[in-house]
N, C-alpha and C positions, 0 to 999 in steps of 0.2 A: 779782667775776666780771662780764665785759662783757655788754651787752645782747644779745638774740638776734641771729643773723646777718641781714643785710639781705635783702629779698625778691629773687626772681629778676628778671632784666632785664625792663624794661617792653616790651610788644609793639611800641610805637612805635619804640624804639631798635633792636630786632631787625630791624624792617622797614627802617629807615634803613641798617643795616649791609649788608643784602641788596641795597640799591639800589632798593627798591620804593617809597621815599618814605613819608611818614607816612600812616597810615590816617586816614579821616575821624574827627572827634571823636565820642565816643559820645553818645547822648541824655543830657540832664541827669540823669535819675534813675539812670544808670549811671556817671556821671563819678566819677573818684576825687577825693579831697579837693584834691589839687594842681591838677587841671584846673579846678575851681571857683574856686580862688584865683587861678590864672594868668589866668583870663578876666576878672578885674577885679571880681568880686563880693565883697561884704563878708560874711565868715563871722563869725557871732555864736556865742559859747560856748553849747553845748547842755547840757553838764554842767559843774558848777564847784564847787569847795570852796575856802574861803579862811580865812586866819587873820592875825593881826597880832601883832607884838611891840612892847611899849611899854617901852623901857629905863628911862625916868624913873620909871615905876611898878613896875618889876621884875616884869612879868607877860607871859604869852603867852595868847592866847585865840582861840577860833574865832569867826568873824563870819559874818553872812549873805553870800550870794553878791554879788559886785560885777559891774559891767558890764565886759565884756572882748570886744573884737572885733578882727579883723585883715583888711586888704585889701592887695592888691599893685598898685602902679602900673606903667605901661608901662616906666618906667625901672628897675624892679626894686626899688624901695623897699618896705618893709613899713610900713604905716600902722597903728599899734596904738593902740587906745583902752582905757585901764585905769582903772577907778574914776573916770571923769569927766575924765581927762587924756589928750590925744592927742599922739602923737609919730610922726614919720616916720623910720624907720631906713634908712640907705643901704646898698647892697651891701657897701661896704668895712667895715661894722661886723659882718659875719658872722665866724664861725670854723668850723673843720671839725667841731667837736663839736656843732654845731647852735645855739650861743648867738648872740644878737644883742644889741648894746647894751653898756653902758647909755647912755641919753641924758644929756648933760651938764646939761641944764636941770632934769629931773625925776627923774633917777636911776631911770628905768624900764628894765628889761631883761627879755628873755624867752629861754627855752631850749626847743628841741624835745626831746620825750621820746618813748619808745616806739619802735615798729619803723621809723619814718621818720627817726630821728635822724641816722644816719650820713651819709645821702646826700640829706637833705631839700633843701638849697639847690641842689645839682647837678641833682636831678630837677626841681625847680620851675623852674629856668632853662630846662628843656626842655619845660615845660608840663604836668607831671604829678607824682604823688607815689608812683611805683613801684607803682601799682595799689592802694594803700591808700586806703580810703574814710574813714579817720579820722586826724586829726592831733591829737596831744596836746601842749599847750604849758604850760610852767610860767612864771609871770611874777612879778616882784618890783618893789617900789618902796621905796627906802631913804631918801627925802627926808623929813626931819623938819620942814622949815620952810615947807612949802606949807600955807597956811591952810585949815583944814577937812579935811585929809587924815589918813589913818591912817599913822603911821610904821611902817616895816618890814613892809609888806604882802607876804604870800606866798599864791600861788594856783596851782591846777592847773585846766585846762579842756580840753574836747574840742570839736573843730570838724570839719566835713566834710559827708558825704552820708549822712544817717541812713536807715534802713529805714522807709518810710512806708506800705508795702502788704504785708500778710501773707495776702491772700486766695488767693494761689496755693499756699499750703502746706496740703496735705490730710493731716491726721493725721500730721504730720511731727514727730518728736522728734529734736533735734539735740544733740550733745555738743560742748562747748567745753573744751579742755584744754591745759595747758602755760601759755603766755602770759608776761606780764611785769607785775609789780606793784611800785610804788615808794611808800614812805611816809617823810616827814620828820617826826619827832616832836621837840618842844621842851619843856623843862621849863616848867611854867606859872607858876612863881614862882622868881625868882633875885635875886641881890644887886643892889640899885639901881645903875644906871649901870655895871654890870660884867658884861654878858652875854658869855659865853665860847662861841664857835662850836664848840669841841671838847668842852667839858664839858657844855654845856647843850643839845646837839642830837645826835640819832642818826638815821642814814639806814638804812632797812631795805628789803630787796627779796625778792621771791619769784618763782620761775618754775614754781610748782606750784599750778595752779588747775584746778578741774573744775566745770563748770556743765552742767545738763541743762535744756533748754528745749523745751516743746511749742509749736512755732511756730504751729500751727493753733488751739490752745485758749488760747494767751497766758499760759502759766505758766512760771516758771523757779525753780530752786533750785541751790545749789552752795556752794563754799567756796574760800578762799585760805588756804594753809597753808605751813609750812616757811619762815618768814621768816628771813633772815640779816642780820647787821650788815655794811653795805657796807665799812666801814673795817677791821674786824677779821676778818671771815669767820665769826664765832661765830654759832651758832644763837640765834634769839630766839623764845622759847616763846610763840607767838601763832597762833591760828587764827580767821579771820573767816568765819562761816557765814551764808549768805543763806537764810532760810527760804523755803518756796514763796511766790512773789510773782506777782501778776497784772501783765501789761503790755499796752500797746496801741501805737499808732503814735507816741505822745508819749514823751518821756523818762520814766523811772520811777525812784522812789526808795524808800528804806526803811531799816530798821535791820539791822545785822549782829549776830548772836550772837557775842560775843567770849569766847574761852576761852584759858587759859594759866595755869600755876601761879604765875608771878611777877606776874600782873595782878590787880588788885582794883578793884571798882566801875568797871569800864571799859566804855564804850559806843562803838559805831561806827555810822556811817551811810554810805550810798552814794547816788549819783545817776548813773544809767546809761542807755545806749541801745544798740540794735542798729544796725549800720552796713553799708551796701552793699545792692544790690538783692535779694540772696539771704540777708540777715541774715548776711553773711560774718563779721562780727566783733562781739563784745560788748566794750564799753569804757565807762569812766566814771571818776568821781572819788570819793574817799572822805575821811572825816574820823574822828578818834578822840579820845577824852578819857577820862582815868582816872588810876590810880596803878600804879606797879610797885615791887616790893620786890627788892632785890639787896644781899647782904652785910649784911643787917640794916637797911639804909636804905630808906625809903619816899619815892618821888619822884612828885609829880603831873606830868602831862604832857598835851599836846595835839598833834595832828598832822594833816597833810593829805597826800593822795597821789592816785594814779591806778592803774587796772588796764586791761589790754587782752589779749584772748585770741581766737584765731581758731576758727572752726567746724571740727571734725574732718572730714576728707575721707572 
């Protein structure tokens, strides 16, 4: 099933079509993620999950977060720094699906995920990201010959304009529902030097989330459920539940309660933030580790992903 439909036209475009000219840029705290990037600022990952595959050892494993930043030059290049390596991607390396790269030297590539994916490049060329305050990027590096680097790095990260002031919310309880979640899970042990992208990886998605946040008291709880296999459309029996958690103006993290009949000894974690001046969006990254049983076979796995859900109106 395709990602959610793109957001409505950005007010700047509507004004241009009416002949009124572009409106003045909003104050920085209200800028969408694309306006910050278009202005030449460096966006650093606020939430991030990462893993690596090591074919020679026949294993996949979660790793600590790596450095990940992006900035845009006046010529429209994206300068990406990933785990200590920097590369500038030119406009002709883009594609319509939101992917950029890879670089020939380092085999670094990144892809736009979430609600900005379809029109990210077009919107950014016009100075915005369609009113979205968060951009979700997935990045990879497949170079095995760079000294000191992790082969086959996979990561998801969030960038943009986070909510940094909750003082205006007076006893406000907000609901965040629907949304989009994506998780790529890999077998954590496989035949040496014989990793199979079809047999040893599964791509899961969900558009069924519900979170309740008391924005004045700084507490949140909720769940992500009804996962499905992207390739086959089959249901995947897994629910990720966020117990009541406290948050402030910084990113917040914690553990999911993971449930599902086919899952055993499975743990999950999240790293999340609110985005936009009015806590318009809840978005973050996640990781998971455990075993699943299917057809009598037990398979250990690890995975990383992201989730994004808007506040109900």
